[in-house]
PLY file of the C-alpha trace (Angstrom):
ply
format ascii 1.0
element vertex 328
property float x
property float y
property float z
element edge 327
property int vertex1
property int vertex2
end_header
69.83 14.49 -25.27
72.51 13.63 -27.37
74.94 11.08 -27.32
78.42 12.21 -25.77
80.84 10.24 -26.63
84.41 10.70 -25.53
87.74 8.24 -25.49
90.81 8.08 -23.00
93.11 5.10 -21.33
94.99 4.97 -17.92
96.89 2.77 -15.76
94.26 2.87 -13.50
91.77 1.07 -15.65
94.41 -1.58 -16.58
95.09 -1.87 -12.60
91.12 -2.60 -11.91
90.63 -4.94 -14.89
94.10 -7.10 -13.70
92.34 -7.02 -10.30
89.20 -8.14 -11.44
90.64 -11.51 -13.07
92.75 -12.15 -10.02
89.44 -11.84 -7.92
87.46 -14.34 -10.17
88.41 -17.57 -11.38
86.37 -17.64 -14.43
87.07 -14.39 -15.91
90.86 -15.08 -15.30
90.28 -17.38 -18.00
88.40 -14.79 -20.26
90.62 -12.23 -20.20
93.88 -12.60 -22.99
95.87 -11.23 -19.95
93.96 -12.65 -16.94
96.72 -15.47 -16.40
99.42 -13.18 -16.19
98.01 -10.88 -13.89
97.09 -13.40 -11.30
100.95 -15.06 -11.50
101.90 -11.15 -11.30
100.42 -10.52 -8.12
100.94 -13.99 -6.82
104.79 -13.89 -7.86
105.09 -10.39 -6.24
102.95 -11.74 -2.50
100.61 -14.32 -2.30
98.94 -13.23 0.97
98.10 -10.25 -1.85
95.45 -13.06 -3.78
92.94 -13.15 -1.32
92.67 -10.04 0.04
92.18 -8.78 -3.94
89.48 -11.71 -4.07
87.52 -10.26 -1.35
86.10 -7.52 -3.84
84.76 -9.66 -5.81
85.17 -9.04 -9.68
82.56 -6.32 -9.52
83.92 -4.38 -6.60
87.13 -3.50 -8.92
85.16 -3.03 -11.99
82.88 -0.69 -10.14
85.59 1.49 -9.76
85.85 1.96 -13.60
82.94 4.72 -13.54
84.34 7.35 -10.61
87.35 7.00 -11.89
85.96 7.88 -15.84
84.20 10.91 -14.11
87.63 12.22 -12.29
90.18 14.36 -13.91
92.85 12.89 -16.53
95.21 11.63 -16.43
93.79 7.82 -15.22
96.47 6.93 -13.57
96.79 3.97 -10.71
98.02 7.46 -8.62
94.57 9.19 -9.39
92.67 5.96 -8.42
94.56 5.86 -5.23
93.75 9.54 -4.35
90.03 9.20 -5.57
89.60 6.05 -2.91
91.25 8.10 -0.25
89.29 10.90 -0.72
86.42 8.93 -0.97
83.96 8.41 2.71
83.77 4.88 3.68
80.43 4.55 3.52
80.10 6.26 -0.12
82.79 3.95 -1.70
81.23 0.94 -0.16
78.01 1.97 -2.00
80.18 2.30 -5.19
81.78 -1.13 -5.11
78.25 -2.86 -4.25
76.73 -1.43 -7.52
75.29 1.96 -5.81
76.34 3.67 -8.87
75.08 1.58 -11.69
71.62 1.87 -13.42
71.03 -1.49 -13.40
70.41 -1.48 -9.81
69.01 1.72 -9.21
66.47 0.87 -11.84
64.92 -1.62 -9.47
66.22 -0.85 -5.97
65.95 3.10 -4.22
69.61 4.46 -3.50
68.10 4.80 0.03
67.97 0.93 0.31
71.43 -0.01 -1.01
72.44 2.46 1.80
70.78 1.47 4.64
72.34 -2.41 3.47
75.73 -0.67 3.32
75.04 0.25 6.90
74.49 -3.31 7.65
70.57 -3.52 7.74
69.59 -6.78 7.71
66.31 -6.02 5.75
68.28 -3.75 3.43
70.79 -6.15 2.88
68.28 -9.14 1.63
66.80 -6.60 -0.62
69.58 -5.92 -2.41
70.63 -9.23 -2.51
67.49 -10.45 -4.50
67.46 -7.30 -6.21
70.96 -8.11 -7.55
70.00 -11.94 -8.49
67.80 -10.17 -11.29
70.45 -8.38 -13.01
74.06 -9.14 -14.74
75.78 -7.71 -11.25
77.13 -9.40 -8.11
77.75 -8.19 -4.84
80.57 -9.85 -2.78
79.14 -10.87 0.81
82.80 -9.68 2.13
81.59 -5.76 1.76
78.20 -6.39 3.14
79.38 -7.71 6.31
82.64 -5.62 7.13
82.59 -2.00 8.38
82.68 0.51 5.32
86.28 1.93 7.40
87.58 -1.58 7.38
86.63 -1.90 3.42
88.42 1.48 2.58
91.63 0.38 4.81
92.60 -2.95 2.78
91.60 -0.78 -0.53
93.96 1.90 0.20
96.41 -0.68 0.90
95.99 -3.14 -1.88
95.90 -0.10 -4.41
99.57 1.12 -2.64
100.89 -2.73 -2.74
99.88 -4.25 -6.06
102.81 -4.96 -8.19
103.04 -2.36 -11.11
101.50 -4.04 -13.74
101.70 -1.48 -16.75
103.58 1.76 -16.70
101.88 2.83 -19.56
98.68 3.60 -20.61
97.51 2.01 -23.94
97.91 4.27 -27.34
94.42 5.67 -28.18
95.78 6.98 -31.17
93.21 4.77 -33.24
90.12 5.03 -31.49
90.70 8.77 -31.37
91.07 8.82 -35.41
88.06 6.38 -35.83
86.09 9.15 -33.89
87.22 12.15 -35.85
86.22 10.23 -38.96
83.32 8.25 -38.21
81.59 10.14 -35.42
80.63 8.79 -31.73
77.54 6.80 -32.94
79.22 5.02 -35.41
82.51 4.17 -33.62
80.41 3.10 -30.15
78.79 0.67 -32.41
81.77 -0.30 -33.49
83.57 -1.00 -30.09
80.52 -2.27 -28.52
79.48 -5.05 -30.92
76.60 -6.85 -29.58
75.43 -4.58 -27.18
71.54 -3.29 -28.18
70.71 -0.20 -25.89
67.10 1.19 -25.72
66.64 4.77 -26.78
67.27 7.07 -24.15
69.56 4.79 -22.10
72.51 6.39 -23.14
73.70 9.91 -22.24
77.15 9.90 -22.06
79.51 7.32 -22.60
83.61 6.91 -21.94
85.09 4.75 -24.28
88.65 3.35 -22.32
91.08 1.56 -24.76
92.41 -1.53 -22.64
94.84 -4.14 -23.24
93.49 -6.30 -20.19
90.20 -6.50 -21.45
90.89 -8.06 -24.39
89.03 -10.15 -25.90
86.11 -8.79 -24.59
84.22 -5.62 -23.37
83.56 -4.63 -20.22
80.48 -1.93 -19.66
79.40 -0.39 -16.65
76.29 1.44 -16.67
76.37 4.43 -14.46
73.20 6.78 -13.78
73.48 9.17 -16.58
76.86 7.88 -17.64
78.51 4.65 -19.19
82.08 3.35 -19.04
83.06 0.56 -21.52
86.05 -0.46 -21.29
87.45 -2.16 -25.01
90.53 -3.74 -26.08
92.65 -1.62 -28.99
90.73 -1.16 -32.17
93.84 -3.41 -33.71
93.13 -6.21 -31.59
89.19 -5.85 -31.58
88.34 -6.86 -35.11
90.65 -9.62 -37.10
89.60 -9.41 -40.91
91.49 -12.51 -42.43
89.69 -16.05 -42.47
92.56 -17.52 -40.81
92.15 -15.10 -38.02
88.12 -15.13 -37.87
88.58 -19.11 -37.45
90.46 -18.71 -34.84
88.68 -16.23 -32.64
84.84 -18.14 -33.62
86.89 -21.64 -32.76
87.36 -20.01 -29.53
84.08 -19.30 -28.65
82.45 -22.05 -30.14
84.83 -25.05 -28.54
82.99 -25.11 -25.29
80.02 -27.81 -24.16
78.03 -25.04 -22.42
78.84 -22.31 -24.65
77.14 -24.99 -27.40
74.49 -25.17 -25.06
73.99 -21.50 -24.80
73.34 -20.92 -28.84
71.02 -24.35 -28.44
68.90 -22.46 -25.80
68.53 -19.47 -28.13
67.59 -20.94 -31.26
64.69 -21.38 -29.69
63.96 -18.30 -28.42
65.68 -14.87 -26.45
66.22 -15.97 -22.88
67.20 -13.34 -19.60
70.28 -14.48 -17.89
68.09 -16.05 -15.22
66.16 -17.97 -17.60
69.42 -19.67 -18.95
70.88 -20.31 -15.61
67.24 -22.38 -14.71
67.63 -23.83 -18.20
70.98 -25.30 -18.43
71.07 -25.50 -14.46
74.36 -23.40 -14.05
75.35 -20.30 -11.95
75.72 -16.99 -12.96
79.35 -16.60 -12.25
79.75 -19.76 -15.04
77.15 -18.55 -17.80
78.63 -14.31 -17.74
82.37 -15.50 -18.86
80.69 -18.07 -21.53
78.11 -15.58 -22.67
81.14 -12.55 -22.62
83.27 -14.65 -25.12
80.03 -15.50 -27.01
79.14 -11.53 -27.22
82.74 -10.75 -28.42
82.54 -13.27 -31.25
79.66 -12.20 -32.56
77.38 -14.88 -31.81
75.30 -13.50 -29.21
73.06 -10.37 -29.12
72.93 -8.54 -25.39
69.83 -6.48 -25.38
70.02 -3.41 -22.33
67.16 -1.65 -21.19
66.71 0.36 -17.91
63.84 -1.66 -15.62
64.00 -4.50 -17.08
66.31 -7.41 -17.18
68.71 -8.12 -19.63
67.89 -10.17 -22.78
70.22 -12.40 -25.30
69.88 -13.61 -28.47
71.67 -15.15 -31.19
72.90 -12.73 -33.75
72.82 -14.09 -37.48
75.48 -12.10 -38.69
77.94 -13.69 -36.40
77.64 -17.02 -38.10
77.16 -15.62 -41.19
80.85 -14.17 -40.63
81.49 -17.54 -39.48
80.30 -19.39 -42.76
82.27 -16.65 -44.97
85.51 -17.20 -42.55
85.26 -21.06 -42.95
84.98 -20.72 -46.90
87.20 -18.36 -46.94
90.14 -20.45 -45.47
89.32 -23.32 -47.69
89.46 -20.81 -50.80
92.54 -21.46 -52.62
0 1
1 2
2 3
3 4
4 5
5 6
6 7
7 8
8 9
9 10
10 11
11 12
12 13
13 14
14 15
15 16
16 17
17 18
18 19
19 20
20 21
21 22
22 23
23 24
24 25
25 26
26 27
27 28
28 29
29 30
30 31
31 32
32 33
33 34
34 35
35 36
36 37
37 38
38 39
39 40
40 41
41 42
42 43
43 44
44 45
45 46
46 47
47 48
48 49
49 50
50 51
51 52
52 53
53 54
54 55
55 56
56 57
57 58
58 59
59 60
60 61
61 62
62 63
63 64
64 65
65 66
66 67
67 68
68 69
69 70
70 71
71 72
72 73
73 74
74 75
75 76
76 77
77 78
78 79
79 80
80 81
81 82
82 83
83 84
84 85
85 86
86 87
87 88
88 89
89 90
90 91
91 92
92 93
93 94
94 95
95 96
96 97
97 98
98 99
99 100
100 101
101 102
102 103
103 104
104 105
105 106
106 107
107 108
108 109
109 110
110 111
111 112
112 113
113 114
114 115
115 116
116 117
117 118
118 119
119 120
120 121
121 122
122 123
123 124
124 125
125 126
126 127
127 128
128 129
129 130
130 131
131 132
132 133
133 134
134 135
135 136
136 137
137 138
138 139
139 140
140 141
141 142
142 143
143 144
144 145
145 146
146 147
147 148
148 149
149 150
150 151
151 152
152 153
153 154
154 155
155 156
156 157
157 158
158 159
159 160
160 161
161 162
162 163
163 164
164 165
165 166
166 167
167 168
168 169
169 170
170 171
171 172
172 173
173 174
174 175
175 176
176 177
177 178
178 179
179 180
180 181
181 182
182 183
183 184
184 185
185 186
186 187
187 188
188 189
189 190
190 191
191 192
192 193
193 194
194 195
195 196
196 197
197 198
198 199
199 200
200 201
201 202
202 203
203 204
204 205
205 206
206 207
207 208
208 209
209 210
210 211
211 212
212 213
213 214
214 215
215 216
216 217
217 218
218 219
219 220
220 221
221 222
222 223
223 224
224 225
225 226
226 227
227 228
228 229
229 230
230 231
231 232
232 233
233 234
234 235
235 236
236 237
237 238
238 239
239 240
240 241
241 242
242 243
243 244
244 245
245 246
246 247
247 248
248 249
249 250
250 251
251 252
252 253
253 254
254 255
255 256
256 257
257 258
258 259
259 260
260 261
261 262
262 263
263 264
264 265
265 266
266 267
267 268
268 269
269 270
270 271
271 272
272 273
273 274
274 275
275 276
276 277
277 278
278 279
279 280
280 281
281 282
282 283
283 284
284 285
285 286
286 287
287 288
288 289
289 290
290 291
291 292
292 293
293 294
294 295
295 296
296 297
297 298
298 299
299 300
300 301
301 302
302 303
303 304
304 305
305 306
306 307
307 308
308 309
309 310
310 311
311 312
312 313
313 314
314 315
315 316
316 317
317 318
318 319
319 320
320 321
321 322
322 323
323 324
324 325
325 326
326 327
């Protein structure tokens, strides 16, 4: 099946990414507007913050898949109607990653649904399987009645402050799509991610100012959604800007240790966690920054753990930027 690519944006996606930043302290530091989103929600109503956190970062991000599959425009209102019109069990299945290819390649959908229904053995299997992926599941989602989860989510979508009144412009990416085609555009928008042949079928590229400087991928079965920064913000070309972005990625002891570990061999997330004695939640946002800076590649293959490796091109860019900065 040939690759199908479409583009778009919407305030519904901006809300999901803002909520993900509020829900996860690490991701708040990664997203350019993460702290701003947290401050906006806290200023509107401090009581909203713990409610948002209960869903976990991935709970919010997993809603990007069904939103992208719904008719445009992908507004906040569209998102609210989508959630309100979804059966509670189906909604929680989505929130825990039950539409994600990475999970379903390791665990059958019936077990995921049994976990959502409260089956203790299924919950244990789900948690054990998730531990071998990049995904995370909020414990609250698995111990709370799906009807209550839905009620809380609808209330939050109605109560969260209006963070973005207009969707980001897609003019640049639409122009690039017309000039370069879908496959080339995907390589440009999502550098550092190497998908195995046959993994991608349909891809929706969602432009979001809230995603900067990284991208967020939601790999549903048969449909991948990639939320990415606007093209005008994604690739700095002058030496000063490149040094700034690369310096940000390198300016942390944990990220340096990750690079040192990857010098010896490619690693899965579990292997990196063991080698660095660091939790997944800590390493994931560091790896996202290294990948966005072009220093690390991520290889994605259905049924196997994702694998991280060094990207020589990123270090070549670093050397060229340093040399270009000193050239007069």
